[in-house]
Structures are given as structure tokens and as C-alpha cells.
C-alpha positions in Angstrom: -0.1 0.1 -0.2 1.6 3.7 -1.0 0.2 6.7 1.6 0.9 10.0 1.0 -0.2 13.1 3.0 -0.1 16.9 2.4 -0.9 19.5 4.7 -2.5 22.7 4.9 -2.9 25.8 7.5 -5.8 28.1 7.9 -7.2 30.1 10.9 -10.4 30.6 12.3 -12.5 30.8 15.5 -14.7 28.9 17.2 -16.9 28.6 20.6 -17.4 24.8 21.9 -21.3 24.5 24.0 -22.0 22.6 26.3 -18.6 22.5 28.1 -18.8 22.9 32.0 -18.2 26.9 33.4 -15.0 28.4 33.5 -14.1 25.7 30.4 -11.6 27.9 28.1 -12.5 26.8 25.1 -16.3 27.8 26.0 -15.3 31.1 25.1 -14.9 32.8 21.9 -11.2 31.6 20.7 -9.5 31.0 17.4 -6.6 28.5 16.5 -3.7 28.0 13.7 -4.9 25.0 12.3 -3.2 22.2 10.1 -5.6 20.1 8.5 -3.7 16.9 6.8 -4.8 14.9 4.1 -4.0 11.2 3.8 -4.4 9.1 0.4 -3.6 5.8 -0.1 -3.7 3.4 -3.3 -2.4 -0.6 -3.8 -1.4 0.7 -7.3 0.7 4.1 -8.5 -0.5 6.0 -11.6 1.2 5.8 -15.1 3.5 8.6 -13.5 4.0 6.8 -10.5 2.2 8.6 -8.0 -0.7 8.0 -5.6 -2.3 11.3 -6.4 -0.2 14.2 -7.8 0.8 16.4 -4.6 -0.1 19.3 -7.0 -3.9 18.7 -7.8 -4.1 18.8 -3.9 -4.2 22.5 -4.4 -8.1 21.5 -5.2 -8.1 21.0 -0.9 -6.5 24.0 -0.4 -9.2 25.7 -2.4 -11.9 24.2 0.0 -10.5 25.2 3.4 -9.4 28.6 2.1 -12.8 29.4 0.7 -15.1 27.9 3.3 -13.0 27.7 6.6 -9.8 30.3 6.8 -10.6 33.2 8.8 -14.2 32.5 9.3 -16.2 31.6 12.5 -16.7 28.1 12.6 -20.0 28.0 13.9 -21.4 30.0 11.4 -19.9 28.1 8.4 -19.9 24.3 9.4 -22.8 22.0 9.3 -21.6 20.5 12.6 -20.4 20.9 15.9 -16.7 23.1 15.8 -14.7 20.4 17.4 -11.2 19.2 15.7 -13.0 15.9 15.4 -16.0 17.2 13.1 -14.2 19.4 11.6 -11.5 16.4 10.4 -14.8 14.4 8.9 -16.0 17.3 7.2 -13.1 17.8 5.4 -13.0 14.4 4.8 -16.4 14.0 3.2 -15.8 16.9 0.8 -12.2 15.9 -0.2 -13.3 11.8 -0.6 -15.9 13.8 -3.5 -13.1 14.6 -5.2 -10.3 12.0 -4.5 -11.5 8.2 -3.8 -8.1 7.7 -2.5 -8.3 9.6 0.5 -8.5 7.6 3.6 -8.4 10.2 6.2 -8.1 13.7 7.4 -6.5 14.9 10.8 -6.9 18.2 12.2 -4.2 19.5 14.7 -5.4 22.6 16.7 -2.0 22.9 18.6 1.3 21.5 17.8 0.7 18.5 20.6 -3.2 18.0 19.8 -4.8 16.5 16.6 -8.0 14.7 15.9 -8.6 12.5 12.7 -11.7 10.9 10.6 -10.9 7.6 9.1 -14.2 5.2 8.4 
């Protein structure tokens, strides 16, 4: 199995509801997110790629047009947790590339959430 990945960055704000009083994520805050798309295939295309990294610019376009410098509570059809953002971006990317196997979202250098069906 061949696996590739590429990372993209975006900045956005959100508020998480349902947390205990005083929880810092219950207040308006933002992150400099890293979104990583992961693709895999048993075979390579005639050029020798799983998918051409250059074509993944379409994933950046999705991020830039839908999430970057936005308030995620206003634009996502789901909760704005990293887990839900990962699934949202996975579903958007999977419509373009059937080779997508996962999307990982990092809110900080030490934390990440991944959606992999």
C-alpha cells in the first residue's frame, strides 16, 4: 500500500457549547489549524503517483473558501470540534479523490483529531 499526505494551514475562530462553566473552550477563541489529507492506493498511476501533490491544491481551495478566517460555528453544518472538522473535510475531499483515507486536524502542535472511516 502506498500512502501520501499533505498539510495545509488555516486560521479560524469557534466556541464549543456544552462545556462546564469556566472551561476556556467555551469562550470565543481561535486556532491556527493544520489540516492533513491522507491518501492511499495499492497501485500508482502511470506517472508513479498515488495522486499528484499539485492536484491537492483543490483541497486548499476548499479550506480557503469555506473555513479560513471564518467563525466555524457560522459556516460548518456540524459542531466545530477538531473531530467534526476532520470528518467535514474528509467528506469534501472524498468527493474529489477516492484515494482519501483520512483527514487529520491539529489545533496545536501537540494535539490532533483524525477522521478515518
